[in-house]
TORKOL-4160 file (C-alpha; in steps of 0.2 Angstrom, whole numbers, padded with zeros to 4 digits, m for minus):
87
<pt num="1" X="1108" Y="m0305" Z="0293"/>
<pt num="2" X="1125" Y="m0314" Z="0294"/>
<pt num="3" X="1131" Y="m0323" Z="0279"/>
<pt num="4" X="1143" Y="m0337" Z="0283"/>
<pt num="5" X="1153" Y="m0338" Z="0267"/>
<pt num="6" X="1170" Y="m0333" Z="0262"/>
<pt num="7" X="1175" Y="m0326" Z="0245"/>
<pt num="8" X="1192" Y="m0323" Z="0238"/>
<pt num="9" X="1191" Y="m0306" Z="0229"/>
<pt num="10" X="1205" Y="m0298" Z="0218"/>
<pt num="11" X="1212" Y="m0282" Z="0222"/>
<pt num="12" X="1213" Y="m0269" Z="0208"/>
<pt num="13" X="1228" Y="m0258" Z="0203"/>
<pt num="14" X="1223" Y="m0244" Z="0215"/>
<pt num="15" X="1219" Y="m0256" Z="0230"/>
<pt num="16" X="1201" Y="m0256" Z="0226"/>
<pt num="17" X="1190" Y="m0271" Z="0228"/>
<pt num="18" X="1172" Y="m0274" Z="0222"/>
<pt num="19" X="1160" Y="m0280" Z="0236"/>
<pt num="20" X="1149" Y="m0293" Z="0228"/>
<pt num="21" X="1130" Y="m0289" Z="0226"/>
<pt num="22" X="1124" Y="m0302" Z="0239"/>
<pt num="23" X="1135" Y="m0293" Z="0253"/>
<pt num="24" X="1130" Y="m0275" Z="0247"/>
<pt num="25" X="1112" Y="m0280" Z="0248"/>
<pt num="26" X="1113" Y="m0289" Z="0264"/>
<pt num="27" X="1122" Y="m0275" Z="0273"/>
<pt num="28" X="1113" Y="m0261" Z="0264"/>
<pt num="29" X="1129" Y="m0254" Z="0256"/>
<pt num="30" X="1124" Y="m0243" Z="0242"/>
<pt num="31" X="1133" Y="m0233" Z="0228"/>
<pt num="32" X="1138" Y="m0216" Z="0235"/>
<pt num="33" X="1136" Y="m0222" Z="0253"/>
<pt num="34" X="1149" Y="m0225" Z="0266"/>
<pt num="35" X="1157" Y="m0240" Z="0275"/>
<pt num="36" X="1168" Y="m0241" Z="0290"/>
<pt num="37" X="1185" Y="m0249" Z="0288"/>
<pt num="38" X="1191" Y="m0254" Z="0305"/>
<pt num="39" X="1209" Y="m0262" Z="0307"/>
<pt num="40" X="1209" Y="m0277" Z="0319"/>
<pt num="41" X="1224" Y="m0288" Z="0325"/>
<pt num="42" X="1226" Y="m0298" Z="0309"/>
<pt num="43" X="1211" Y="m0292" Z="0298"/>
<pt num="44" X="1201" Y="m0278" Z="0292"/>
<pt num="45" X="1183" Y="m0276" Z="0297"/>
<pt num="46" X="1172" Y="m0268" Z="0284"/>
<pt num="47" X="1155" Y="m0262" Z="0291"/>
<pt num="48" X="1140" Y="m0254" Z="0281"/>
<pt num="49" X="1134" Y="m0238" Z="0288"/>
<pt num="50" X="1116" Y="m0233" Z="0288"/>
<pt num="51" X="1112" Y="m0217" Z="0278"/>
<pt num="52" X="1108" Y="m0204" Z="0292"/>
<pt num="53" X="1092" Y="m0199" Z="0282"/>
<pt num="54" X="1086" Y="m0216" Z="0285"/>
<pt num="55" X="1089" Y="m0215" Z="0304"/>
<pt num="56" X="1081" Y="m0198" Z="0305"/>
<pt num="57" X="1066" Y="m0205" Z="0296"/>
<pt num="58" X="1065" Y="m0219" Z="0308"/>
<pt num="59" X="1066" Y="m0207" Z="0323"/>
<pt num="60" X="1053" Y="m0196" Z="0316"/>
<pt num="61" X="1041" Y="m0210" Z="0312"/>
<pt num="62" X="1044" Y="m0217" Z="0330"/>
<pt num="63" X="1041" Y="m0200" Z="0338"/>
<pt num="64" X="1025" Y="m0198" Z="0328"/>
<pt num="65" X="1019" Y="m0215" Z="0333"/>
<pt num="66" X="1022" Y="m0212" Z="0352"/>
<pt num="67" X="1015" Y="m0194" Z="0351"/>
<pt num="68" X="1032" Y="m0186" Z="0355"/>
<pt num="69" X="1036" Y="m0168" Z="0351"/>
<pt num="70" X="1052" Y="m0162" Z="0343"/>
<pt num="71" X="1065" Y="m0155" Z="0356"/>
<pt num="72" X="1068" Y="m0136" Z="0356"/>
<pt num="73" X="1084" Y="m0127" Z="0359"/>
<pt num="74" X="1085" Y="m0123" Z="0378"/>
<pt num="75" X="1073" Y="m0137" Z="0383"/>
<pt num="76" X="1085" Y="m0144" Z="0395"/>
<pt num="77" X="1093" Y="m0128" Z="0401"/>
<pt num="78" X="1084" Y="m0128" Z="0418"/>
<pt num="79" X="1085" Y="m0147" Z="0421"/>
<pt num="80" X="1098" Y="m0154" Z="0433"/>
<pt num="81" X="1103" Y="m0170" Z="0424"/>
<pt num="82" X="1112" Y="m0177" Z="0440"/>
<pt num="83" X="1095" Y="m0175" Z="0449"/>
<pt num="84" X="1085" Y="m0183" Z="0435"/>
<pt num="85" X="1097" Y="m0198" Z="0434"/>
<pt num="86" X="1095" Y="m0201" Z="0453"/>
<pt num="87" X="1076" Y="m0204" Z="0451"/>
């Protein structure tokens, strides 16, 4: 979801800002979570970061739906990856 709106936000004494609720909800920024702050030419880009546990839950659910199994240490030890990618 892209919100096409601009807001002027006051910077606090320690350089802190408050991200408005509408943006926190839209970009799933939660208390205790993390964001990525990326410098660009003349701006800062703030990106929400998914909780790794949510990503793992999604992967596990998808694996369950397609009938996959969990990889085990050493599964690829005898596989020639160059040969696999040539196929």
